[in-house]
N, C-alpha and C positions, 0 to 999 in steps of 0.2 A: 504495500500501500503506500501512495507518497507521504511523507514524510510533513508535518504543520508546523515543524521549529519555525523558530524559537517559541514558547510557548508563555501567554496563551495565546489562543487563537479562536475569536469568535466569528461567530456564523448567524448574526444575529437579525431579522427585521426591527426595524427602529419606529418609534410615532415620538411625535412632540405631547411632553407631559410640560408641571408648572417649573420644573428646573431646566426644559432643554429636551434634549433629547431622550429617549428612554427604549430599552429592551420592550418589543411588541413580543414576540418571539421567535426562537430558533436556540443552537446550543453554540458554549463555549467549550474546547478542549484546553483544557485548566492545566495539563503536566503529560509527562508520558504516558499516565497509567489511570488516573481520572476527567474524567466527562460531566460537564453540567449541562440539563437541560432545564429551558421555562419558558412559560406563557402566563396565560389569566391566571391559569386554574394549580396549573403544577409547577415546582423547582426541584428538581430531580438529579442527584449526582449520584454516580457509581463509579465504582474501578475496576477498570474490564481487566486488571489485572489478577484480581482476587475472584472478581467475578461475583461482589457483594454490593448489592446498594447503600450507599452513605448517607442519604439525605431521600426522603421523598416527603415535601410540605415539613408539617410539625409531626408524623407518626413516629409510634415508635415502635421502629424495625426490630426489635427485640422478641417481637410476637411472631415474625417471619417463621415458618417450616421450612426444612429443607427436605431434597430429594424426597420430596413426594411426587404423588401419581395421580391425576387430573382423567377426567373422563369426559371430554368435551362437547361427546355430540357428534352426530356424525363421521364416525370413524378416526374422528381427529383425541390425539391426546396428548398429554403436557407434563411432562418427571421434569419436576425443580422447584423453584422457590415457590411457596406458596403462601397466601395470609386471607382470612376470610374466604373460602374455596374458590380463590382464584392464582392465577398466576400471577407471581408479586417479585422477580430478581426473574434469577439467571435460569437456565434451563431449554429443553428441547421439545419442539413442537412435530409432534408425526400425524400424518393421515395413512391409517395403517399401519404398517411397519416400515412405512419412508419416512425421512427425516426431511421434515419442510424449513425450520429454523431451529438454529441454535442462537441465543442470546438472550439480552435483557428483555423483558417483558411485563409490562403493568395491563391487568384488569388483558383485554383482547389487542391490547396496543403493544406493537414491538415499539423498543426503544432504547432510546444511548449509544450501544451497538451490539451490532448483530452480524451472523451471517444466514443468505436467503437461500433454499434449493430447490432447482426445478422436478420435475417428477419424473426423472433418473438420478435424482440426488445430488446432479453436478452443480456445484456452485456457481450462483448468478449472479451473486453481490456480496460484498465483503466491507464494510467498516461502519463511519458512524449513523447514524439513525434517529430523530423526533416526529411523535407522532406517525407511526408505522411509514413514514417518505425518507429518501439520503437524504441525510442534509450533516453536514462536514466533510472531510475527506474516508474516500473510501473507494472501491474497486467493481466494475460491472465487467462482468465474462459474458460469452457466448457460450453455444451449447456446443462448440470445441475447446473448450477452458482460455479460449483467446482472449485478451483483455483487449476490451471496448473500450472503458475509458476508468483512466485513473487520476483521480482528482477531487474538485472540491464542485460539492452538492448544497445544492439547498431549494427545501421543498421540493423534492424529487428531478431539480432540475441540474443540468452543470453549464449553461448555457449562461454564464449568471453575467451581465453588462457592469463593466467593471467602469463604464464612464455614466454619469444619471446625468439626467438634463430638469432640473427641475422646471417643468412647464405647466405645472396645472398641481393645485395643491393638496387634492387627495393623494398624492404619487409614493409611494413607500421608499426611503433610503433603506439601504442597510449597510454591514458593517465591514462588506468587501469594496466597495467603492473606492477607484484609486482618481477619479478626474470626475469634480462635483460642479455643474455649472448650473449658475441658477438666473433665468429672463428673465429680461428688462420688467418689471412691477409688480414681481412676486413675493411672496413670505411676507405680508404685510400685514397678518393676522394679528391679532392677541395672544393667540398660540407659541405667537414665536416672539414673544418679551425676551427670552432668552436663548441666545445661540451660545450653544456649547457641544463644539463637536469634537471631545474626547475620546466617544465610540468609535471613531471613523478610523481606525488607527492602522491603516492600508492606504489611506488618502497621501497623493502625491499633487495635485491641483485644485486650487479654490477657486472657481471665478463668479466674481456674483455684477450681474447687469445694471441698471440705471433704475434707481429708485425702488428699491426693495428695503426690506428686512426693516418700516418705518416704523414697525411700534418697536422693536427690539432695546432694550435697554441693555444688555450685559452680554458682550462675548466674549468666550473662551477657546483659545484656539493652545490647547496647552497638552507635551507629549505626544504631539504627535512626529516620531521620529521620521518619516519618511516623506514630511511636506516639502516641498520644493518652492513653490511657491502660492500667492494670495494675490487676485489683482479685485480690485473692488471701482465699480463703474461709478456714475457721479449722481448726487443727493441720494443717497443710501444710506441706510441706518440715521435716519436722521426723524426723532424724537420729539424732539422741544421739551427734551427732559433731559437730566441728568444720565451720564452714560457712562459705564468701565469698559474696556480694549483690553483686554490679556494676550499676547502672546509669547508661550514660556518655553524651553525646552523645547524646543522644535530644530536639529542639530540640520539638518539638511538644507533648511529653507536657504534660498538665496534672494529672493525676491518678494518686495512688498509694494506694491502701488494701489492704491489709493484714490480717485477721481474729485475733481471740482464737489464742496459742499458735500459730503461724506463724514460723518461724524461728528457737522457744526455744533451741536449742544452738548457731545460728550466732553467728561471733567475728566477724565483718568485714560492713558493710553500706556500700558508699559509693557515694555517689549525686554524679555531675559532671556538668555541664555539662548544665542539664536547665533553662534561661532562664523557661519555661513552666510551671513545676513551681507549681501553686495551692496543691492539697489534698495532702497528707499526713496518712494516719491509719493506726494504727499499734494496732489493738488498744485491751482496754481496761490504763489506767495501776493496775494490781495483779500484785504476782508469780506468780499463780497461772496468768494469761491474757496474762502476758506476749510481748511479740514482741519479736526482737533481745535477750532478755536479757541473757546474757553479752557481747552485741556491744558494737562501738567504731564508734561512727557518723559516719561522713566525711560533709561535704557542700562542695561545692566549687561554685563560679561558674567561666564561661569567665576564663581569665585567670589564676586566684588559686592 
């Protein structure tokens, strides 16, 4: 299977929350042995080495029984971990005598990690799972045991767009995005009062158009170790209220360009630990087009 080092590695779809972007659904490969899956109803952590569930919400996992056999009906059986007469952990699912699946299962849903088999008991998929879908790193095989695809999955799909254009308000973001483009006049609703990009750990380029994020009071671009450039158009982040901009611990960023009138009412602009930052352009030097007109500008290097 393709490796996902360095850890952790997130495969999340995101939504807006009160404090910015937050996880809607997906998995995080925490380290070599542990994987976490989350959605609105579940928070699951499993150990793929010991084949044990570490956490399922706030349930007492001490009640889980091991090496149990369940008759699931229609010739289907489960042998493995059980809670309240339901699959709950690692085990093997069979149809008749043929193995159908081996891995983690909660209720009737395969989750976290496992191996799926065809009718001839040949492996068709091995890797991470969430909500019974390929999700994370995994390998799909054909009937001849040849590799069809070895790589990243989300919601059962492997053609994951690494370039995302926000051209409509309801469009979903995910944590594998590398190029994020916001079209002119978008993301101006109250739900964007905080723009925290911390979860976008693979982001390389951020491009914001004109007249965007005009309700945003706080911008946090922190710990994005692959980020190379930030380019913001004219009259964006214009809130008519005090705001705060923070770009910190982005070791690869080389370019920061901000157009006329953007961040005009922000009172704080902090740039820290960006050792590769070579170009900073902030609009035109006159009061009408001022960028960060009322802001204190703090620029710090590592250790300063």
